[in-house]
Steps between C-alpha positions, in 0.01 A plus 500: 500500500751770579402843635145478374211251535421233253341600170133418539170570334293468810525486880447121497775468240735709710459272797523192280835616375647503852646213702613404843476742794425790271190334358374405844566849633337676198193264516459578863535875462273504197221315694546729805484814288189393314323393819586837673323737261335521150807529276517457129801283405704560185844474358685837461873564452563119526357509853184356654313830589196554712288801408257697707434852360842473337794282576523393864708184556753300296665163528818447318697181511869535415778237486585509876225703657133606484385860540161598637473858393251772592438825313441664840752286680657784695164538681492132585825489702308533823314179406830324400831675571680262262355702203777705351438821316569477132498789252409862532127459554334278756621166377613234751601140479516201731797307361492129581747222456425131574544534873293813544200431718168657389155368585175523300354718786792747468454520120122539535546777755731689259274445207190623680682813613646559145145468363359741757773755412420483129126527570569808727766668296430394152718365217865523617616508135302816430758772562354838578 
């Protein structure tokens, strides 16, 4: 596992391919996201992706970090200022290493808001 997540056929296989703190963190975040709103889980671009009227959230485990990415992350910085803008659109990531503290409640709050934004604004991948 280098700069991309493990090759996996399904979300369960993605998690099963991880180990240590990354597996624990990804399991926790996955559960918090799925409890927060009605997402459809899939594997896209070697990431665990949560869809809600288009792509909404991703989890990507790398060799020494885990990314919690949001298609509308720039709008979520008020919820968690640790989210860093990424790319020219509205992408933003919360980059975690082993010692980064994040709770299920924090992840669920971000996921619920990300879901609300997609419901309100539509598919973030549909460029107008």
